C-alpha positions as CSV (number, residue, x, y, z in Angstrom):
1,M,0.0,0.0,0.0
2,I,1.2,3.5,-0.9
3,P,-0.1,6.5,1.0
4,L,-0.8,9.5,-1.2
5,K,-2.4,12.0,1.2
6,D,-4.2,12.2,4.5
7,V,-7.4,14.1,5.3
8,N,-5.8,15.8,8.3
9,P,-5.0,19.5,7.8
10,T,-2.2,21.1,9.8
11,R,-2.1,24.6,11.4
12,R,1.4,25.6,10.2
13,P,4.0,24.5,7.6
14,A,5.9,21.4,8.5
15,Y,9.4,23.0,8.2
16,L,11.2,20.3,10.1
17,T,9.6,17.4,8.1
18,I,10.7,19.2,5.0
19,A,14.2,19.8,6.4
20,L,14.6,16.0,7.2
21,I,13.5,15.2,3.6
22,V,16.0,17.7,2.2
23,I,18.9,16.5,4.4
24,A,18.2,12.8,3.5
25,T,18.1,13.7,-0.2
26,L,21.3,15.7,0.0
27,V,23.1,12.9,1.9
28,F,21.9,10.5,-0.8
29,A,23.2,12.7,-3.5
30,Y,26.6,13.0,-1.8
31,Q,26.7,9.2,-1.2
32,S,25.7,8.5,-4.9
33,A,28.4,10.9,-6.1
34,K,31.1,8.7,-4.5
35,P,32.8,6.1,-6.7
36,D,31.3,2.6,-6.6
37,D,34.7,1.0,-6.6
38,G,35.2,-0.4,-3.1
39,S,37.9,2.1,-2.3
40,L,38.3,3.8,1.1
41,G,36.8,7.0,-0.5
42,G,34.0,5.1,-2.2
43,R,30.3,4.6,-1.6
44,Q,30.6,1.3,0.2
45,A,33.2,2.7,2.7
46,F,30.9,5.7,3.4
47,I,28.0,3.3,4.2
48,C,30.2,1.1,6.3
49,E,31.5,4.1,8.4
50,Y,28.2,5.8,9.0
51,G,25.7,2.9,8.9
52,L,24.6,1.0,11.9
53,I,26.5,-2.2,12.5
54,A,25.0,-4.4,15.2
55,E,28.3,-6.0,16.3
56,H,29.8,-2.6,17.0
57,V,26.7,-1.4,18.9
58,I,26.4,-4.5,21.0
59,D,30.0,-5.4,21.6
60,G,31.7,-2.0,21.4
61,P,35.2,-1.3,20.0
62,Q,37.3,-4.3,19.2
63,R,40.0,-5.5,16.8
64,P,37.9,-6.6,13.9
65,D,38.9,-8.8,11.0
66,D,36.0,-7.4,8.9
67,A,36.9,-4.4,6.8
68,C,33.5,-2.8,7.0
69,L,33.3,-3.2,10.8
70,A,36.8,-1.6,11.0
71,L,35.5,1.5,9.1
72,N,32.5,1.7,11.4
73,Q,34.7,1.7,14.4
74,R,36.1,5.1,13.3
75,Q,33.0,6.5,14.9
76,D,31.6,6.1,18.4
77,R,29.6,2.9,18.8
78,W,26.4,5.0,19.2
79,T,26.9,7.3,16.3
80,G,25.4,5.0,13.7
81,L,22.1,5.0,15.6
82,V,21.6,8.5,14.2
83,T,23.8,8.8,11.1
84,S,22.3,5.5,9.6
85,Q,18.9,7.2,9.5
86,F,20.0,9.5,6.7
87,L,21.6,6.9,4.4
88,H,19.6,5.0,1.8
89,A,20.4,2.1,-0.4
90,D,19.0,3.4,-3.7
91,A,16.6,6.0,-5.1
92,L,13.5,4.0,-4.6
93,H,14.4,3.4,-0.9
94,L,14.8,7.1,-0.5
95,I,11.6,8.1,-2.4
96,F,9.3,5.8,-0.6
97,N,10.7,6.6,2.8
98,M,10.3,10.4,2.1
99,L,6.8,9.9,0.8
100,F,5.8,8.1,4.0
101,L,7.5,10.8,6.1
102,W,5.7,13.6,4.3
103,V,2.2,12.1,4.5
104,F,2.4,11.3,8.2
105,G,5.2,13.4,9.6
106,N,3.7,16.9,9.0
107,N,0.8,16.2,11.4
108,V,3.0,14.6,14.1
109,E,5.4,17.7,13.8
110,D,2.3,20.0,14.1
111,R,1.1,18.2,17.2
112,L,4.5,17.9,18.9
113,G,5.9,21.3,18.0
114,R,9.2,22.0,16.5
115,L,11.3,21.6,19.7
116,R,10.1,18.0,20.3
117,F,9.6,16.6,16.8
118,V,13.2,16.0,15.7
119,P,14.3,14.4,19.1
120,F,11.2,12.2,18.9
121,F,12.0,11.2,15.3
122,L,15.7,10.4,16.1
123,L,14.8,8.5,19.3
124,C,12.3,6.3,17.4
125,G,15.0,5.6,14.8
126,A,17.6,4.7,17.5
127,A,15.1,2.4,19.2
128,A,14.4,0.7,15.8
129,G,18.2,0.3,15.2
130,L,18.6,-1.2,18.7
131,A,15.8,-3.6,18.2
132,Q,17.3,-4.9,14.9
133,S,20.8,-5.1,16.5
134,A,19.5,-7.1,19.5
135,S,17.9,-9.6,17.1
136,D,21.2,-10.3,15.3
137,P,24.0,-9.0,17.5
138,G,26.8,-10.6,15.5
139,S,25.9,-9.0,12.2
140,T,28.5,-6.9,10.4
141,I,26.1,-5.7,7.6
142,P,25.4,-2.0,7.8
143,L,21.8,-1.1,8.6
144,I,20.8,2.1,6.7
145,G,17.6,4.1,6.1
146,A,15.0,6.2,7.9
147,S,12.4,3.5,7.9
148,G,12.6,2.8,11.6
149,A,12.2,6.4,12.5
150,I,9.4,6.8,10.1
151,S,7.7,3.7,11.5
152,G,7.8,5.6,14.8
153,V,6.0,8.5,13.3
154,L,3.4,6.0,12.0
155,G,3.0,4.5,15.5
156,A,2.4,8.0,16.9
157,Y,-0.1,8.8,14.1
158,L,-2.1,5.7,15.0
159,V,-2.3,6.8,18.6
160,L,-3.3,10.4,17.8
161,W,-5.5,10.1,14.7
162,P,-6.9,6.5,14.3
163,R,-10.0,7.6,12.4
164,V,-8.4,10.0,9.9
165,R,-8.8,8.9,6.3
166,I,-5.7,8.1,4.2
167,W,-5.8,8.3,0.4
168,T,-4.2,5.1,-0.8
169,V,-3.3,3.0,-3.8
170,V,-2.4,-0.6,-3.7
171,L,0.0,-1.4,-6.5
172,P,-0.2,-3.4,-8.7
173,L,-3.7,-4.4,-7.7
174,V,-5.6,-1.1,-7.3
175,F,-4.5,1.9,-9.4
176,L,-7.4,4.3,-8.4
177,P,-6.9,6.1,-5.1
178,F,-9.4,5.3,-2.3
179,K,-9.6,6.3,1.4
180,L,-8.9,4.1,4.4
181,P,-9.2,5.0,8.1
182,A,-5.8,5.4,9.6
183,W,-6.3,2.5,12.1
184,I,-6.9,0.1,9.2
185,W,-4.1,1.5,7.1
186,L,-1.6,1.5,9.9
187,G,-2.8,-1.8,11.3
188,I,-2.2,-3.5,7.9
189,Y,1.2,-1.9,7.8
190,F,2.2,-3.1,11.2
191,A,0.8,-6.6,10.6
192,T,2.6,-7.0,7.3
193,Q,5.9,-6.3,9.0
194,F,5.5,-9.6,10.9
195,L,4.6,-11.4,7.7
196,Y,7.7,-10.0,6.0
197,L,9.7,-10.8,9.0
198,G,8.8,-14.5,8.5
199,D,9.9,-14.3,4.9
200,A,13.2,-12.8,6.0
201,A,13.7,-15.7,8.4
202,T,13.5,-18.0,5.4
203,S,16.0,-15.9,3.3
204,N,13.3,-14.3,1.2
205,G,13.2,-11.0,2.9
206,G,15.3,-9.0,0.5
207,G,17.6,-7.7,3.1
208,V,15.0,-5.4,4.7
209,A,15.2,-4.9,8.5
210,Y,11.6,-5.6,9.3
211,L,12.3,-5.9,13.0
212,A,13.5,-2.3,12.9
213,H,10.2,-1.3,11.5
214,I,8.4,-3.1,14.3
215,G,10.6,-1.7,16.9
216,G,10.3,1.9,15.6
217,F,6.5,1.6,15.3
218,V,6.2,0.4,18.9
219,A,8.6,3.1,20.1
220,G,6.5,5.8,18.4
221,A,3.2,4.5,19.8
222,V,4.7,4.3,23.4
223,L,6.7,7.5,23.4
224,I,4.2,9.9,21.8
225,R,2.2,10.5,25.0
226,P,5.2,11.2,27.2
227,F,6.6,13.6,24.5
228,L,3.2,15.5,24.6
229,L,3.3,16.0,28.4
230,G,2.9,19.7,29.1
231,R,1.7,20.5,25.6
232,E,-1.9,21.6,25.3
233,E,-4.3,20.2,22.8
234,P,-4.2,22.6,19.9
235,P,-7.4,24.1,18.5
236,P,-8.6,22.5,15.2
237,P,-7.4,24.2,12.0
238,A,-9.7,27.0,10.8
239,A,-12.3,25.8,8.4
240,P,-12.1,27.3,4.9
241,L,-14.6,30.0,4.1
242,S,-17.7,28.8,2.3
243,V,-18.7,30.7,-0.8
244,P,-22.4,30.6,-1.8
245,R,-23.1,29.1,-5.2
246,W,-25.7,30.5,-7.5
């Protein structure tokens, strides 16, 4: 399922959501401009250094035999929990992540406010990375992408606006957009992560960290209320002026 738009107006522009999209896009452009030749200045080395490697997070610094892990250990063991969220494997990975962030992130930013949104986003992403790392602590494969943090935004959205309608297409089955309540849309999203997780366990998962999606979603659903403490419920957006028709 691909979300196109939600029927959930915001009270102000989502500048931080836009900024996150711009940063991720610029990082991807920088990453893609590097040579794909396996050199220390190349694309793979960049991903190894700034991605999230479970063995480094879980075991800390060590004397590794793995070249990718050695590059990752140039950074603090916790650095990858943040930097990995701004790396993406390819253009489609980036485009779909940013589409999900735009559809759901603007409302969560509007509700949390600009001081709380980015810490919430990054914390959900870090929780997603830790969940994936704990599931495979010996892995030396870099984990990259904003999917875990965005899943946290989706979890928060489910808690705050379960009845809002989401314009959706289901490719390649349904090309015409239709509306689904958020609780159905997000419930399907969450459930399918478990189905895909089963596929990944049988080596058909395509290298996607579905447990990170699950961990991020749960983190967002759990953390959104604490992050809203002390923040009053905002008034609804002003309704547009109606113009008589003759």
